[in-house]
C-alpha positions as CSV (number, residue, x, y, z in Angstrom):
1,X,-112.5,-141.8,37.6
2,X,-110.8,-142.6,34.4
3,X,-108.3,-140.2,32.8
4,X,-109.7,-138.9,29.6
5,X,-107.7,-138.2,26.4
6,X,-108.3,-137.5,22.7
7,X,-105.8,-140.1,21.8
8,X,-104.1,-143.0,23.6
9,X,-101.0,-144.6,21.9
10,X,-100.3,-148.1,23.0
11,X,-96.6,-148.6,22.5
12,X,-93.8,-146.0,22.4
13,X,-91.5,-147.3,19.6
14,X,-90.6,-145.1,16.6
15,X,-94.2,-145.3,15.4
16,X,-95.9,-144.7,18.7
17,X,-93.9,-141.9,20.1
18,X,-93.8,-140.0,16.8
19,X,-97.6,-140.4,16.5
20,X,-98.0,-139.0,20.0
21,X,-95.8,-136.0,19.3
22,X,-97.5,-135.2,16.0
23,X,-100.9,-135.5,17.7
24,X,-99.8,-133.2,20.5
25,X,-98.5,-130.7,18.0
26,X,-102.0,-130.6,16.5
27,X,-103.5,-129.7,19.9
28,X,-104.8,-133.1,21.0
29,X,-104.6,-134.3,24.6
30,X,-102.4,-137.4,24.3
31,X,-101.3,-140.3,26.5
32,X,-98.8,-143.0,25.7
33,X,-98.7,-146.4,27.3
34,X,-95.4,-148.4,27.5
35,X,-94.8,-151.7,29.2
36,X,-91.0,-151.5,29.2
37,X,-88.8,-148.7,27.8
38,X,-89.7,-145.5,26.0
39,X,-88.5,-145.7,22.4
40,X,-89.5,-149.3,22.1
41,X,-87.5,-152.1,20.5
42,X,-85.9,-150.0,17.7
43,X,-84.3,-147.4,20.0
44,X,-83.4,-149.7,22.9
45,X,-82.8,-153.1,21.3
46,X,-82.9,-152.7,17.6
47,X,-81.9,-150.1,15.0
48,X,-79.9,-147.7,17.2
49,X,-77.8,-150.1,19.4
50,X,-77.0,-152.4,16.5
51,X,-75.6,-149.4,14.6
52,X,-73.4,-148.6,17.6
53,X,-72.1,-152.2,17.5
54,X,-71.5,-152.0,13.7
55,X,-69.7,-148.8,14.1
56,X,-67.3,-150.4,16.5
57,X,-66.8,-153.3,14.1
58,X,-66.2,-150.8,11.3
59,X,-63.5,-148.9,13.3
60,X,-61.9,-152.2,14.2
61,X,-61.9,-153.3,10.5
62,X,-60.2,-150.0,9.5
63,X,-57.6,-150.2,12.2
64,X,-56.7,-153.7,11.1
65,X,-56.2,-152.3,7.5
66,X,-54.4,-149.2,8.6
67,X,-51.4,-150.0,6.5
68,X,-53.5,-149.5,3.3
69,X,-53.8,-145.8,4.4
70,X,-50.1,-145.4,5.2
71,X,-50.7,-145.7,8.9
72,X,-49.5,-148.1,11.6
73,X,-51.7,-149.8,14.1
74,X,-50.3,-152.9,15.8
75,X,-51.7,-155.4,18.2
76,X,-55.3,-154.2,17.5
77,X,-57.9,-156.1,19.4
78,X,-61.6,-155.8,20.4
79,X,-62.9,-155.6,24.0
80,X,-66.4,-157.1,23.5
81,X,-67.8,-156.0,26.9
82,X,-66.7,-152.4,26.2
83,X,-68.2,-152.5,22.7
84,X,-71.5,-153.7,24.2
85,X,-71.3,-151.1,27.0
86,X,-70.9,-148.3,24.4
87,X,-73.9,-149.6,22.5
88,X,-76.1,-149.7,25.6
89,X,-75.0,-146.2,26.6
90,X,-76.1,-144.9,23.2
91,X,-79.5,-146.6,23.6
92,X,-79.8,-145.1,27.2
93,X,-79.0,-141.6,25.9
94,X,-81.7,-141.8,23.3
95,X,-84.2,-143.3,25.7
96,X,-83.7,-140.3,27.9
97,X,-84.2,-138.1,24.8
98,X,-87.6,-139.6,24.1
99,X,-88.5,-139.1,27.8
100,X,-87.6,-135.4,27.3
101,X,-89.7,-135.2,24.1
102,X,-92.7,-136.6,26.0
103,X,-92.4,-133.9,28.7
104,X,-91.7,-131.1,26.1
105,X,-94.9,-132.0,24.2
106,X,-97.0,-132.5,27.4
107,X,-97.7,-136.1,26.6
108,X,-98.8,-138.2,29.6
109,X,-96.8,-141.4,30.0
110,X,-98.4,-144.4,31.7
111,X,-95.9,-147.2,32.3
112,X,-97.4,-150.7,32.4
113,X,-99.2,-153.3,30.4
114,X,-102.1,-151.8,28.5
115,X,-105.3,-153.7,27.5
116,X,-108.2,-152.3,25.5
117,X,-111.2,-153.4,27.5
118,X,-114.0,-151.8,25.4
119,X,-114.3,-149.2,22.6
120,X,-112.5,-146.1,23.8
121,X,-111.4,-147.7,27.1
122,X,-108.0,-148.9,28.1
123,X,-106.7,-150.4,31.3
124,X,-103.0,-150.1,32.4
125,X,-101.5,-152.5,35.0
126,X,-98.3,-151.1,36.3
127,X,-96.4,-149.9,39.4
128,X,-99.3,-147.6,40.2
129,X,-101.7,-150.5,40.3
130,X,-104.6,-150.5,37.7
131,X,-105.3,-147.2,35.9
132,X,-108.4,-146.7,33.7
133,X,-108.0,-144.5,30.7
134,X,-110.5,-143.4,28.0
135,X,-110.1,-141.9,24.6
136,X,-112.0,-141.4,21.4
137,X,-109.1,-142.9,19.5
138,X,-106.5,-145.5,20.3
139,X,-103.4,-146.3,18.1
140,X,-102.0,-149.8,18.5
141,X,-98.2,-149.5,18.1
142,X,-97.1,-152.5,20.1
143,X,-94.4,-153.7,17.6
144,X,-93.1,-157.2,17.2
145,X,-90.7,-159.7,18.6
146,X,-88.3,-162.2,17.0
147,X,-89.7,-165.4,15.6
148,X,-88.3,-168.6,17.1
149,X,-87.5,-171.8,15.3
150,X,-90.5,-174.1,16.3
151,X,-88.1,-176.9,17.2
152,X,-85.4,-174.8,18.9
153,X,-86.6,-171.7,20.9
154,X,-83.9,-169.2,21.8
155,X,-82.3,-169.8,25.3
156,X,-80.1,-166.7,25.4
157,X,-77.0,-168.9,26.0
158,X,-76.3,-170.7,22.8
159,X,-79.3,-170.0,20.6
160,X,-79.9,-166.3,20.3
161,X,-82.4,-163.8,18.9
162,X,-81.2,-160.3,17.9
163,X,-81.8,-159.2,21.4
164,X,-79.4,-161.8,22.9
165,X,-76.9,-161.0,20.1
166,X,-76.7,-157.4,21.3
167,X,-75.6,-158.4,24.8
168,X,-73.7,-161.6,24.3
169,X,-72.6,-163.6,27.4
170,X,-69.4,-164.5,25.5
171,X,-67.8,-164.0,22.1
172,X,-68.8,-166.6,19.5
173,X,-66.0,-168.5,17.9
174,X,-68.0,-170.3,15.2
175,X,-71.4,-168.6,14.6
176,X,-74.4,-169.9,12.7
177,X,-76.7,-167.2,11.4
178,X,-80.1,-168.5,10.3
179,X,-81.7,-166.1,7.8
180,X,-80.1,-163.5,5.6
181,X,-82.5,-160.6,5.8
182,X,-81.3,-157.3,7.2
183,X,-81.0,-158.5,10.8
184,X,-79.2,-161.7,10.0
185,X,-76.7,-160.1,7.6
186,X,-76.0,-157.2,10.0
187,X,-75.1,-159.5,12.9
188,X,-73.2,-161.8,10.5
189,X,-71.1,-158.8,9.4
190,X,-70.6,-157.5,13.0
191,X,-69.4,-160.8,14.4
192,X,-67.3,-161.6,11.3
193,X,-65.4,-158.3,11.8
194,X,-65.1,-159.0,15.5
195,X,-63.3,-162.3,14.6
196,X,-65.9,-165.0,14.6
197,X,-66.0,-167.7,11.9
198,X,-69.5,-167.1,10.5
199,X,-71.8,-169.3,8.5
200,X,-75.1,-167.9,7.0
201,X,-77.9,-170.2,6.0
202,X,-80.7,-168.9,3.8
203,X,-83.6,-171.0,2.6
204,X,-84.1,-169.0,-0.6
205,X,-81.8,-169.0,-3.6
206,X,-79.9,-165.8,-2.7
207,X,-79.1,-163.7,0.4
208,X,-81.0,-160.4,1.1
209,X,-83.7,-161.8,-1.1
210,X,-85.8,-158.6,-1.2
211,X,-83.0,-156.7,-2.9
212,X,-82.2,-156.6,-6.6
213,X,-80.5,-159.8,-7.8
214,X,-77.4,-158.0,-8.8
215,X,-77.0,-156.6,-5.3
216,X,-77.5,-160.0,-3.8
217,X,-74.9,-161.6,-6.0
218,X,-72.4,-158.8,-5.3
219,X,-72.9,-158.9,-1.5
220,X,-72.6,-162.7,-1.4
221,X,-69.3,-162.5,-3.3
222,X,-68.0,-159.8,-1.0
223,X,-69.0,-161.6,2.3
224,X,-67.4,-164.8,1.1
225,X,-64.2,-162.8,0.3
226,X,-64.3,-161.6,3.9
227,X,-64.3,-165.2,5.1
228,X,-68.0,-166.0,5.6
229,X,-69.5,-169.3,4.5
230,X,-72.8,-168.6,2.7
231,X,-75.3,-171.4,2.1
232,X,-78.3,-170.5,0.0
233,X,-81.2,-172.8,-0.9
234,X,-80.5,-174.4,2.4
235,X,-82.3,-175.0,5.7
236,X,-81.7,-175.9,9.3
237,X,-83.7,-179.0,10.0
238,X,-82.7,-179.5,13.6
239,X,-80.8,-177.4,16.2
240,X,-79.7,-178.6,19.6
241,X,-77.8,-176.7,22.3
242,X,-75.5,-178.1,25.0
243,X,-72.9,-176.7,27.3
244,X,-70.3,-176.5,24.6
245,X,-72.3,-175.1,21.7
246,X,-75.0,-176.1,19.2
247,X,-75.3,-179.0,16.8
248,X,-77.2,-178.1,13.5
249,X,-78.5,-180.4,10.9
250,X,-78.2,-178.4,7.7
251,X,-79.9,-179.5,4.4
252,X,-78.0,-178.0,1.5
253,X,-79.4,-177.3,-2.0
254,X,-78.3,-180.7,-3.3
255,X,-80.6,-182.3,-0.7
256,X,-77.9,-183.7,1.5
257,X,-78.2,-183.3,5.3
258,X,-75.1,-183.0,7.5
259,X,-74.6,-182.1,11.1
260,X,-72.2,-179.2,11.9
261,X,-71.1,-177.8,15.2
262,X,-71.1,-174.1,16.2
263,X,-70.4,-172.2,19.4
264,X,-73.6,-170.1,19.0
265,X,-76.5,-169.6,16.6
266,X,-78.5,-166.5,15.8
267,X,-82.1,-167.0,14.6
268,X,-83.2,-164.2,12.2
269,X,-86.2,-165.7,10.4
270,X,-88.7,-162.9,10.8
271,X,-91.0,-161.3,13.4
272,X,-94.2,-162.0,15.3
273,X,-96.5,-159.0,16.0
274,X,-97.3,-158.2,19.6
275,X,-101.1,-158.4,19.4
276,X,-101.8,-161.0,22.1
277,X,-103.7,-160.1,25.3
278,X,-104.3,-156.4,24.5
279,X,-108.0,-156.8,23.8
280,X,-108.1,-156.8,20.0
281,X,-110.0,-160.1,19.6
282,X,-112.8,-158.9,22.0
283,X,-113.3,-155.8,19.9
284,X,-113.5,-157.7,16.7
285,X,-110.3,-156.2,15.1
286,X,-109.5,-158.2,12.0
287,X,-106.2,-160.1,11.6
288,X,-104.3,-161.4,8.7
289,X,-101.7,-164.0,9.5
290,X,-101.2,-162.3,12.9
291,X,-100.9,-158.7,11.5
292,X,-103.6,-156.0,11.5
293,X,-104.9,-154.9,8.1
294,X,-105.2,-151.1,7.8
295,X,-106.4,-148.7,5.1
296,X,-104.3,-145.9,3.7
297,X,-104.8,-143.7,6.8
298,X,-104.0,-146.6,9.2
299,X,-107.6,-147.3,10.3
300,X,-108.6,-150.8,11.2
301,X,-112.0,-152.3,10.6
302,X,-113.1,-151.1,14.1
303,X,-113.9,-147.3,14.3
304,X,-111.6,-145.6,16.7
305,X,-108.9,-148.3,16.6
306,X,-105.8,-147.5,14.5
307,X,-102.7,-149.6,13.9
308,X,-99.1,-148.6,12.8
309,X,-95.7,-150.1,12.5
310,X,-94.8,-153.8,13.0
311,X,-98.3,-154.9,13.9
312,X,-99.5,-153.6,10.5
313,X,-98.5,-155.2,7.1
314,X,-95.0,-155.0,5.7
315,X,-92.5,-153.5,5.3
316,X,-91.5,-153.7,8.9
317,X,-89.2,-150.8,9.1
318,X,-88.8,-148.1,11.8
319,X,-89.1,-145.2,9.3
320,X,-92.2,-146.7,7.8
321,X,-93.7,-146.9,11.4
322,X,-92.8,-143.3,12.1
323,X,-94.4,-142.1,8.9
324,X,-97.6,-144.1,9.6
325,X,-97.6,-142.5,13.0
326,X,-97.8,-139.1,11.4
327,X,-100.5,-140.1,9.0
328,X,-102.6,-141.6,11.8
329,X,-102.2,-138.6,14.1
330,X,-103.2,-136.2,11.3
331,X,-106.2,-138.3,10.3
332,X,-107.3,-138.5,13.9
333,X,-106.9,-134.7,14.3
334,X,-108.9,-134.2,11.1
335,X,-111.6,-136.6,12.5
336,X,-111.8,-134.5,15.6
337,X,-112.5,-131.3,13.6
338,X,-109.1,-129.9,12.6
339,X,-109.6,-128.7,9.0
340,X,-106.0,-127.5,8.6
341,X,-104.5,-131.0,8.3
342,X,-104.7,-133.1,5.1
343,X,-103.3,-136.6,5.7
344,X,-102.0,-138.5,2.7
345,X,-101.7,-142.3,2.3
346,X,-98.2,-143.6,2.0
347,X,-96.9,-145.1,-1.3
348,X,-94.9,-148.2,-0.1
349,X,-92.9,-148.2,-3.2
350,X,-91.3,-145.0,-2.0
351,X,-90.1,-146.5,1.3
352,X,-86.3,-147.0,1.3
353,X,-84.7,-150.1,2.8
354,X,-81.2,-150.2,4.3
355,X,-78.9,-153.0,5.5
356,X,-75.9,-151.8,7.5
357,X,-73.5,-154.7,6.8
358,X,-70.1,-154.2,5.3
359,X,-70.5,-153.2,2.4
360,X,-73.9,-151.5,3.0
361,X,-77.0,-152.1,1.0
362,X,-79.8,-149.6,0.2
363,X,-82.7,-149.5,-2.2
364,X,-86.0,-148.0,-3.0
365,X,-88.8,-149.0,-5.4
366,X,-88.9,-151.9,-7.9
367,X,-86.0,-154.2,-8.7
368,X,-85.3,-154.7,-12.3
369,X,-87.0,-158.1,-12.3
370,X,-90.1,-156.8,-10.5
371,X,-90.3,-153.9,-12.9
372,X,-90.3,-156.3,-15.9
373,X,-92.8,-158.6,-14.1
374,X,-95.1,-155.6,-13.8
375,X,-95.0,-155.1,-17.5
376,X,-92.6,-152.2,-17.8
377,X,-90.1,-151.8,-20.6
378,X,-87.1,-150.8,-18.6
379,X,-83.9,-148.9,-19.0
380,X,-81.4,-149.9,-16.4
381,X,-78.0,-148.4,-15.7
382,X,-75.1,-149.3,-13.3
383,X,-72.1,-147.4,-12.2
384,X,-69.3,-149.0,-10.1
385,X,-67.6,-147.5,-7.1
386,X,-64.2,-148.0,-8.8
387,X,-65.1,-145.3,-11.3
388,X,-65.6,-142.7,-8.5
389,X,-62.7,-140.6,-7.3
390,X,-64.0,-140.1,-3.7
391,X,-64.6,-143.9,-3.3
392,X,-61.0,-144.6,-4.4
393,X,-59.7,-141.9,-2.0
394,X,-61.7,-143.4,0.9
395,X,-60.3,-146.8,0.1
396,X,-63.8,-148.0,-0.5
397,X,-63.9,-148.8,-4.2
398,X,-66.1,-151.9,-3.8
399,X,-69.8,-151.6,-4.9
400,X,-72.1,-150.1,-7.4
401,X,-75.2,-148.0,-7.9
402,X,-78.0,-149.2,-10.2
403,X,-81.1,-147.4,-11.5
404,X,-84.2,-148.7,-13.2
405,X,-86.4,-146.4,-15.3
406,X,-89.6,-146.7,-17.3
407,X,-88.3,-146.5,-20.9
408,X,-91.6,-145.0,-22.1
409,X,-92.1,-142.2,-19.5
410,X,-88.6,-141.7,-18.0
411,X,-90.1,-142.4,-14.5
412,X,-87.6,-143.7,-11.9
413,X,-89.0,-147.1,-10.9
414,X,-86.2,-148.2,-8.6
415,X,-82.7,-147.6,-7.3
416,X,-80.3,-150.2,-5.8
417,X,-76.9,-149.7,-4.1
418,X,-74.2,-151.7,-2.5
419,X,-71.1,-150.1,-1.0
420,X,-69.7,-147.7,1.5
421,X,-72.3,-145.2,3.0
422,X,-75.0,-146.0,0.5
423,X,-77.5,-145.9,3.4
424,X,-76.7,-142.1,3.5
425,X,-77.3,-141.7,-0.3
426,X,-80.5,-143.5,-1.0
427,X,-82.7,-140.6,0.2
428,X,-81.7,-138.8,-3.0
429,X,-83.5,-141.3,-5.1
430,X,-86.3,-141.6,-2.5
431,X,-87.0,-137.8,-2.9
432,X,-86.9,-138.3,-6.6
433,X,-89.4,-141.1,-6.6
434,X,-91.7,-139.3,-4.1
435,X,-91.7,-136.2,-6.3
436,X,-92.2,-138.3,-9.4
437,X,-89.1,-137.0,-11.2
438,X,-88.0,-138.3,-14.5
439,X,-84.6,-139.1,-16.0
440,X,-84.0,-135.5,-17.2
441,X,-84.5,-134.1,-13.7
442,X,-81.6,-136.3,-12.5
443,X,-79.5,-135.8,-15.5
444,X,-79.8,-132.0,-15.3
445,X,-79.0,-131.9,-11.6
446,X,-75.5,-130.8,-10.6
447,X,-73.9,-133.2,-8.1
448,X,-71.0,-132.0,-6.0
449,X,-67.4,-133.2,-6.7
450,X,-65.7,-135.1,-5.2
451,X,-68.5,-137.1,-3.5
452,X,-70.0,-140.5,-3.6
453,X,-73.3,-139.0,-4.7
454,X,-71.8,-138.5,-8.2
455,X,-72.3,-142.2,-8.7
456,X,-76.0,-141.6,-8.4
457,X,-75.8,-139.2,-11.4
458,X,-73.6,-141.6,-13.4
459,X,-76.0,-144.5,-12.8
460,X,-78.8,-142.4,-14.4
461,X,-76.5,-141.5,-17.3
462,X,-75.6,-145.1,-17.7
463,X,-79.3,-146.1,-18.1
464,X,-79.5,-143.7,-21.0
465,X,-76.2,-144.5,-22.7
466,X,-74.4,-141.3,-21.5
467,X,-72.1,-142.5,-18.7
468,X,-69.0,-140.4,-18.4
469,X,-66.4,-142.0,-16.1
470,X,-66.3,-145.7,-16.9
């Protein structure tokens, strides 16, 4: 006999386990299927453990610059195995937390490889053998994995993906980072602070290319000042590993190709969705370049099959996956007769993005260039960290906050930040965009002093010619 549920969630990452919890809160009988670890890649091998690593690097950086704060810290060094062990302990603690949440919400967990065998039917192959499950609705939340270079797959020894970079077999001396998105830049920042000589290669004309051009330019200048080599408009044409390191043929923007040696290389050129061998093709679920197209409520083209997170279209962010999980769970509950829930599609322009390098990067909405391309007449304002008392007191006077408004309506179109702790500030603008606030709402808000958040106020004032402290 098959176990029967209202909803089965395939995958337990930040999208899957949140969807399961929300569905259980709404009274649905829910099961979750996970092939490896509860919490998925984000919790165990992505967002959380990388932030633990970056925190260690940040503390090390501050200790090395203790003199600037009137302090003394001599013979400071890093113990890489201990740093990694702390990161893994943090991930383990949160994995146990998700296990607790499953029990608390009475969600049945089936560990094993799940395959959808027919509409509403799923088979799990695990330690218990083969289990048959049925449900009226199935959410696919199987996430994604790192994309390999076609000519140089990762070996975990000299050529790494993000997963290898989190548990390195040894400390790189000269590190090549291929790709300058969030993952690439975060690992470049971590290993640079840990003492490696880092080179970043980006095929586009600027690093963190999804960000505002002013942010990209500022970050590149800052990273170079920290000792990194940044090559934009460049590409790696060949990569070969041996016992001593890797040899990379790098084509620079002038068209010249030269071979360089590195101890290790990290490949951070994107992701591949985990959609293979889970039964989607047999059901006729449509794909678009490997990803699953969905509507505003996360429905696929096949009734009863839903998709969220990294298997669905961009942006591929944990918080986007979690929000989609809530939307899908509420839509399913509504479809099953719950008239008290009213799911709303998500506006992707209101999804913030964060990069936890040093200095940090955070943004939401349109860049100034994208706003102009969209036909807006814009008012843009910028306020530097050097004009903020709290930033100077912290010894973190590097960075700026930028706002982009619709000159006609006063609507906030986008906000862009680079500097200390900006990932903790961007939510203020995200709330404003979601609530459709206009410039007067921000101008008339009282911001506490002394805080970094005052720069958010000043950046709005700057866009309207009213800046006070610069």
